[in-house]
N, C-alpha and C positions, 0 to 999 in steps of 0.2 A: 193659389198654387204657387209653390216656390219655384222660382226660375234658377236653374243651375248653370253657371257660366262654364263654357267649354275652354275658355282661355286659361293658360297655366297661371298659377299663383305668382305674384311678383318675386317671391324668394326663389321659386323654382326657375323662373325665367332668368334671373341673375346667375344661378348656378349653370344653366345651359349655356349662357353667353360666355361664362368663364371657361367652361369645358371646351366650347367651340374655339375660343381664342387660344387655348392651350394646344389643341390639335393643330390649328393653323400655324401657331408659333413653331411647333415641332417640325411641321412640313417645311416652313421657311428655313429653319436651321439645317434640315437635310439638304435643301436646295443650295444654301450657301456653302455647305461642306462640299457638295458635288462640284459647284462652280470653282471652289478653291482647289479641289483635287485635279480639275482639268486645267485651270488657269496657271497655277504656280509652276507645274512641270513645263508648260508651254513657254512661259516666260524664261525659265532656266534654259530650255533648249535653244530658244532664240538668242539668249545671251551668249551661250557657249558657241553657237553657230557664228555669232558676230565676232567672237574672239578668234575663232578658227579662220575666218575669212579676213582677219587682220584689219578690221575697220575699213573695208574696201571703199565705202562711200566717202570716207574721210581722207584716205591716204593716196588715192590715185585718181587720175582723170578717166572719164568714160572713153570707150572706144569710139573713134570718129568714123561713123558709118559712111559719111560723105567724103572722107579724105581721098584725094587723088594726087599721085605724084605728077609733077609737071613734065610733059614729054620733052620740053626743051632742056630741063635740068637733067633728065635721064640720058640725053645725048652727050652731055658734058662728062668727060672722064675725070672724076675727082682724084686727088692724090690717094695712094693706097692707105686704107685705114690701118693704123698701128696701135697696139696696146703696149705702153712703155711704163717702166717703173723708174723713179728716182729714189734711191735708197742710200742708207748710211746711218751710222750711229749718231747720237746727239752731239752737237758741238763740233761737227766736222765740215760745215759749209754746205749741207744739203739744201738749205732753203735758197741760198743764192744760186746754186747749181740748178735747182728746180726752176727758178724764175728765168734763168738764162735759156734753159731748154724750152720752157713754155713760150718765151718770146720768139725763139727761132721756129718752133713748130707753128706758131700763129702766122708767121711769114709764109710758111709752106702751105698751110690750110687754115684760114680764119675761123673755120667751124670747130677747131680742136676743142675737146672737152678736157678740162684739167682741174686738179684739186687734191687736197689732203684726203686720204682714204676714208676717214670718218665722215667728212662733209659729203663726199660723193655717195656714201652709203645712205645718208639721210635723204639726199635728193633722189636717189634711185627709188626709195620707198615712197616718196611723195609723188613722183611724176611717171612712174612706170604703169603701163596698162597692157592687157587687162588683169594680169596676175602679178602684182608688185612683190618683190622680195621684201621680207621683213628686215628693217634696219636694226642691226644689233645694238647700235648706240642709243636707240629709243627704248630699249628694254631695260627693266630694272636689273641691276647687278650684272650687266653685260660683261663687265671686266672679269668676272669669275669664270667664264666659260669661253675659251678661245675658239672652240669649234662652232660657236654661233655665227662666226664670220664667214662660214663656208658659203661661197657663191653670192656674197653680199653685193658684188659689182657686176654680176652676170648680165644685167639688163643693158649695160653699155656695149656689149658685143654686137648688138643689133643696130647700133646707131649709124653705121656706115661712115664714121669719121674717126680720127685719131683720138685716143684717150691717154692722157698722161696722169699717172697716179704717184703722189708723194707718200712714201711709207718708210718707217724706220725699222720695225721688227720683222725678221724673217717669218716668225710665227703667224703674223697677219698676212704677209705677202703670198704665202703658199695657199691661203684659204679664200682670198678675195674673189678669185675666179674658179669655177668648178673645173676639175681636170688637172689641177696643179698640186694636189695634196697627196701624192704618192711618192715615196722616197726611192722607188725602184730605179728610176733613171736620173735622179736628181730632180726634185719636184718641178721646177720651172722648165725642165727639159722634156717633160712628158709630152707625147704627141697631142694629147687633148688639152694642153694648157695654152690659152690664147696669147700669153705674154710674148711679145716679139723681141724685146730687148730690155736689159737692165743697165741703167747708168748709176754709178755709185761714187761715194766719196769716202776718204779716210783721212786720218791725221795722226801725227806722232803722238803716241799714247800718253806720254807724260803731260804735255800741254793740254791735251784733250781732257784728261782727268782734272787738271787744275781748273779748267773752265767749268766742268761739271760741278766741281766742289764750290766754285764761286756762285753758281746758280742754285746750289743746294738741291740738286736733282738726284743725287745718288741714293740708293736704297740699301738697307742692310742685307748682307748675303752671308752664306756659309761656304766653306771650301767644298763641302759635300754636294753643293748644288751643281758643281762642275764634274761630278763623277760620271754623269751621262750627258755628254755635250749635245747630242741630238735631242734628247728630252728637254734640255735647258733652252737651247736656241730655237728649236723648231716647234716645240709643243707648249707645255704649260709653265715650265720652269722659269724662263726669262720673263714671261708675261706676268707671273705672280710676283717675281722679285722686283719688277719695275712698277707694279701697280698697287700692291697690297701691303708691302712691308714698310716699316718706319724709315724715314729719311735719315741719312747720316748727318750728324751735327759736327760742329767745329772740333770738338774733343776727339772724335773718331779718326781724324786725319793726322793727328800729331801725338807725340809721346814716345812710348817704348817701341822697340823694334816689332814686338808682337802686335801692338796696336796698328802700326802702319802696314804690317803684313796683311791684316784683315781689311784694310781699306785700299791703299794704293795698289798693292800687288794683286790682291784678289779681284778688285774691280778691273784692273788692266788685263788679267787673264780672261775675264768674261768678255771684254771688248774684243780682244784678239781672237778668241775661239769662235765667237759669233760672226766676226768678220770672215773668218775662214769658212764657216758654214754657209755664209752667203755665196761665196765663190763656188762651193761644192753644189749647192742647190741650183744656182743659175747656170753653171757650166759655160758653154760657149755663148749663151745669151747675155752674159755680162760683157758688154762691149767696151765699157770705159769705166775705170775706177780711178778717179782723179784725187790727187792729194790736195787737202785744203790749202796748203802752203802756196799752191799755184794761183790761188785767188787773191793773194796779197798785193800783186802788182797788176797794172793795166796790161802789160805785155802777156802776163800769165793768163789773165782772163780772156784776152783776145785769142791766144793759142788754144785755150780750152774750147771756145766757141767754134773755132775752125775744126777741131777734132770732133765735136758733136755733129757738125755739118757733114763731115766725112763719113761718120757712122750711119747717119740717117740716109745718106746717099746709097750706102750699101744695102739698105733695107728696101729702097725704092726699085720697082721693076724697071722704071725709066729714071735713071739717075739725074736726068736733066731737071726734074722737078726741084731737086735740092738746090739748084743754082739760084732759086728765088730767095734763099736764106742768106742774110747779110750779117756776117760776124760782127763787124764794127758797129753797125746800128744796134744790134742786139745788146752788145756790151754797154753802149752808151745809154740805152734805156734801162738796163738792169742796174747800172751804177746810180741811177736817180731814185731807186726804190729806197724807202725808209721804213724802219720799224715804228710801231705806234708809240706815242708818248706814254710815260708812266701814269699820267693823269687820265688817260683814255678809259672810258667805261667799257668800250669794246676791246677785249683782250687780244683779238687776232684779226688781221686783215684777211678776209675770206678769199681774196683773189691771189695775193702774193704769199700769204701765210706767214708773213713777218709778224711777230707778236711782241708783246712787251718784254718778254724774256730775252729778246735779241738786243735789248739796250744793255750795254755793258755797265755793270755796277762799279762805280768809282768811290773814292773816299772824300768827295767834295764837301760832304756835310760835316766832316770831322775837322777839328783844329789841325793846322798845318803840322805841328809836332806829332800829334796822334796819327795823322795820315802817314807821315813818313815812317813812324815806328811800325805801323801795321804793314806798310809796304815792305819794309825790311824783314819783318817777321815772316811774311808770306814768301818772300824771295828765298830766305834761308830754308824754310820748310820745303819748298819746291826743289831746291838744290839737293836736299837730303833725300827726298822722295824719288827724284829722277835717278840719282845714283843707285838707289835700291832697285829700280826697274831695269836699269841698264845692266845690272849684274845678274838678272834673272835669265836663265837659258831660253825659255819660251819667248820672252820679250826680245832678247838679243836676236834670235832667229827671225822674228817677224820684222823688226826694225831694219835688219840687213836686207831682207827680201824686198822691202818697199822703199829702200834708198835712204833710210834715216841713220844708218851706221855703216861704215866701211870695214869695221873690225870683225 
């Protein structure tokens, strides 16, 4: 009797295995697709959440749950915390003025926080907790959007100590602290603006422009930029003109009257008008606007230090605290400060903010004859340019107001 096997034929068994593997493969593909559908959006959401929280784990310290203020320290009455600006256009002595004020404030309160506004912005983002402000300078293309600076230094209002901020442009100054960016009362005069006082510097506009020219810092401008002075000095106009446009070259400063009109006279109008806007925006909070020329002698620097002490005394509820400030010692220390050498890899001293640009460029690398010729050429150019400026009605009025001309 023939025995019939119940086992499938080898070929049939192979087909069944292939079919089973195909079905299992399709199931695995479906599972992989399902996992991807769940995982990818989750990763994207977490990434977006990370960006929205501004890298909290990276850029600020955790809240100290065990932090306690010392009862002994709480009994001690510290000097009144102040928020102060040192302002002024480039090449007007603001860095020396800033350091003189910084030294005097440190005598009054060793805990004083001070710095260039960009540096302070970075530090605020690094050390604020639990919700650090985003530092505009850490963002890509931060130069293109002046409004990103809104509230960049707000964290310092809670420190309980004096904060001294060095800043050049009014467009930044009115945005660094929330509550200062409304033109209704003159920005820094707004009730919600925490800035207590502004100290400023200025300089005779001709020598100032000559210094800017020497440093090659001036940018191309158009007369139409000044059609709306508030837009130019307080909003985006001046910011873009000083950040984005090509720099003026030597040929732009000399030549025909039309060429010099678009460099010397136009640049001087921008300086004067933005200086006037600083006065309007700060109002009575502008407590001292010092001429750079006063810094050229020891007597002038000592007098300036005494004026600073007097103004700080007016801001103190108890004026006796300001008696701790010593003008002579402050000037002695400030006079020892030096700019960094041109060979320095570090461009800026982060404490004093003296930088390599404060080293005056001379002609020592040129032959004596060439140096003399270059000096004479520059002297004649400045003479021609200063005559052009002195004949301009706007510049005439400004120079007379600030004691540079009696005519």
